[in-house]
N, C-alpha and C positions, 0 to 999 in steps of 0.2 A: 822573123822566124822561118826557118827552112822546112822543107818537106820532111827531112830526116828528124828534126825536132818534134814535129807533129806526130810522126810515126812512133817515135820513142815514147812520147807522152801517152798515146793511145795504147801502146804495148804494155806500159807499166800499169795503166788503169785496168786493162783487161786481166792481167796477171793478178792484180790486187783483188778484183771481183772474184776470180776463180779461187784463189787461195783463201780469201775471206769467207767465201761460201762454204768451202770445205771445213773450215774451223767452226763456223756457225752450225752446220749440219752435224758435224762430228762431236762437238763439245756442248753447245748451248741447247740445241733442240732436244736431244735425248733427256736432258735434265728437266726441261720444262714439260715435256710430254709425260714423263713419269708422274707428275703431280696430278694429271687428269685421271680420275678414278673410273669414269664411264668408258668402257671399251669401245663402244660405237663412236663416241666423240673422239677418242684417242686415235682410232683408225682413220677417221675423216680428216682430222688435223694433220696427221702424219702423211697421208696421201696427198693432201693439198700442198703441204710444204715441199714434198718430194717433186711434184709437178713443177712448181715455181722454181725450185732449185735446179731442176733439169734444164729448163729453158734458159735461165740466167747463166749457169756455168758452162753449158755447151756452147752458147753464143760467145761468152767471154773467151773460152778456149779456142774457138775458131778464129776470133779476131786476133788473139795472141799468136796463133800459128801463122796467120797470113801476114801480120805486121812483122813478125820475126823473120819470115822468109824474105820479105821485101828489104828489111834492114840488112840481112845477111848478104843478099845479092848486091845491094848497093855498096856494101863494104868491100866486095870483091872486085869492083870495077878497076880500081887503081892498084891492086895487089900484083906482085910479080907472078908469072905463070907457074913457077915451081911451088909457090905457096897455095895457089888456088886449087891445085890438084888434090891436096890433102884436105882442104876445107870442105870439099864436096862430100866427104865421107860422113861428116856429122849430120847435115840435114837429111841425107839419105837414110841413115840409121834411125834418126828421129822419126821420119815418115814411116819407116817399117814398123817401129815399135808403137807408134800411134795407131797404125792400121791394125796391128795385132790386138791392141787394147780395145779399139772400136768394134772389132769382130766378136769380142766376148759377150 
């Protein structure tokens, strides 16, 4: 197994954790939390889930971004020079949009 295979596997796992977490927090957790009648317990459960979700998803997103950048840079080593000039635009725009999102 090569380094690229390992990076792809880690990248896919990180994206799965991130997307799966979004689905759980967006679809499953609200349904379950609505069944709790006591407001104090509901707030406690919601904030605890939110903290755990924050740690897991931000970590997964960071891993996905790092592995994605390494995979992208590795794929550009053997590409012709005229192709690599345009491929640099996508990671740059992704970094800008991620920075804008993080600043919110």
